C-alpha positions, 0 to 999 in steps of 0.5 A: 323231884326226879334226877337228872338222868330221867331226862336224858332220852328228852335231850337226846331226841331234841338234839337228834331233831335239831340236827336233822333240821339243821342238814335239811336247811344246809343242804344244796338246793336241787341241780336246775336242768341246763337249757338245751342249746338251739338247733341251727334251723331254730337260730335262723328262724329267730335272726329272721323274725326278731332282728331288725335290719337298718338301711345304711345312712350317712351322718354329717354336720357342718361347723357354725358360722364362728369357724374359719378354716384357714389363716396366714397369719402364723405362718405368713402362707395360708394354712388350714388352722388344724396344721398351725402350730401356734395358738390362734383365735379368730373372731370373724365378721359374724363374730363382730356382728353378733356381739355388736361391736363398734369398736374393737375394744368391744371384743377384747374380753373374748379373747382367751389371754387378753385383757383390756387396760385402756380405750386406746387402740393398743391399751391391751395386755397380752398374756400379761405383756402391756402394749400401752403407751407409744408401743403400737408394734403388737398390732398389724393391718392386713399383715403390715405392721402397726397403726400409725397412731395409738389414740382412739379406738379403732372402728369395726365398720371397716373390719372383716375379721381379727386374728389373735396369735399368742405367745412368743412366735409373734415376735417372728414379725419384728420387734414387739412384746412376746405376749401375742400379736394382733392382726386386723384384716380389713373388708375387701371388694367382693364380685357380687353386688351388695348393699348393706345399711345398719342403724343403731339407736340408744338412751339410757335413763338414771336418777338424774336423767330420763329417757331421751335426755341422752341419745346415741345414734350409729349408722353404717352404709357398705356397698360393693360389687363389680365395675366392669362386666368382666369384673376385673375391677372392683369396688367397696365404699364404707361410710360409718358415723356415730354420736355417742354421749355418756352419762358423764357430763361433757363427755361425748364423742362425734366420728365420721369414717370413710373407707373407700 
């Protein structure tokens, strides 16, 4: 066997070759040529050819039919709603019609902080404060306090919009629970002649009933306009009738409303 020192030149050459390869791999790449800055005439040429200049235009939009700009409920004077320092929610005629509201109880569930507890006109709670029983102070008609009776539901035939003032600032209207106040704004005569006739038919079926056994009808006639040529005197007459049947035997509702 040959001694180990005879392989020394071979190992020295291998180490020298590996070191050369390592230096070659770790050496920095050659520097690239930096782009030359453009001349002024070249910049103007690019802007004139590639840049597209658009004409000025104005973007505008309109708020939907559910929006009401002003209200006199919270401050007792007409003010823009964005200036009212209170929580105020309004359901106008469009909101009532789109929900097919027969009574105001049909829209209570759409009001934040309000819950229906009974079928009576005051059968609701505002932010946890109940108004049921003989308590009707939390309801206003056209800014005047309360209905004369708490029985039965309020028909929506003569309602233009419903305003809901929430929070303890509602007690500024008199003795009432601090949860909130509901103001019912009735329809007013209009200077432009207008006639509206609406009707609704409903029926239902079940295990013991077939379609046509229990039928419900709702009809409303609304006419308004001026009386004299100068439109100093206006009129409006609303007639609404309904015959509602329930799945419960012996429970029917026949009502007739006249609002001159």
